[in-house]
N, C-alpha and C positions, 0 to 999 in steps of 0.2 A: 631741184628746187631747194633742197636742204642747204646746198653750198651757197646758193644765192642769198638765202636768209641769214647765214652766218656772215657773209660779206656785208650785207646791209646792216646787220647788228653791230659789226665792227666799225663801220662808218659812223653809225649813230653814237657809239661810245667815244670815238675819237672826236666827233663834233662836240659832244657834251664836255669832254675834257678841255677842248680848246676854248669853249665859250664860258666855262665855269669861272675863270678869273675875272670875268666882267663884273660879277657881284662884288668882288673885293674892291673894284674901282668905282663903285657907285658913289653918288654924292655923299660926302661926309666931311670929316675934319680936313682932309687933304685939299679940297677945293676952297674951304674957308681960308686956308693959309695961302692961297694963290697958286697952287699947283695946277698944271694943265689937266684937263679931263681926257682920259684915254678914249679914243674913237675906234670902235671895232668894225666900222663899216668896211674898211679895206680887207680885214681878215675874213669877214663874212662874204665879201665879193670874191675873194680868192678861193675860199672853200666852195662857194656856189659855182664858180667857173670850173673848178676841178671836177665837181660832181656832174656838171653838165657834160663835160668832155668824156668822162667815164661812161655816163649813161648813153650818150650818142654813139660812142665806140662800141658799146655792148649791143645796142640795137642794130647798128649797121652790120656788125659781125653776125648777128642772128639772121638778118635778112639775107646776107650773102651766103651763109651756110645753108639756109633753106633753098635758095635758088640753085646752088651747086648740087645739092642733093636731088632736087627735082629734075635738073638736067641730066644727072647721072642715071636716074631711074628711067627717064623717057627722053632720049636725045632728040627725037623728032619734034618735040615741043619746046626746044631751046629758045626759039625766037619769041614765042608767046610768053614764056616764063620771064625772060629778061624784060620784055615790054611791060608786063604786069608789075614787075618789081621796081621799076625805075621811079614812078611817081611817089610811092611811100618813102623810098630812099631820099629823094629830093626834099620831101616835106620834113623828114626827120633831120636832115642836115640843116635845113632852113630854121627849124625850131632851135637847134643847137646854136647856130650863129646868132639868132635873136637873143637867146639867153646870155651868151657871152657879151653881146653888146650892152645888155642891161647891166650886167656886172661891171663892165668898164664905165658905164655912165654913173653908177653908184660911186665908184672911186673918184672920178673926175669932177662930178658935181659937188661931192662932199669936200673936195680939196679946194674948190673955188670959193 
């Protein structure tokens, strides 16, 4: 758990560093002079898509690890273990795909 917390903290720090320049581009003298406003929707969507992919990969890896360990401990229950693990895996992958589609929609709708 300690390793997971360090990784999560590192991701938060990187996200904060990436989003901090947004304050420098807030409405100010640059817009009054006619400069274009910086849109961070693409950066946020890319960061969100990356976090979704990392989270889904981690979750699927944990499911597969638990299933492999269960089959190794009790080989006679292999069919019931794989049957019980399929639905959560499909749901997890579906949530990841929906999240990625939402991130892509943010990019393409903002561009239009």
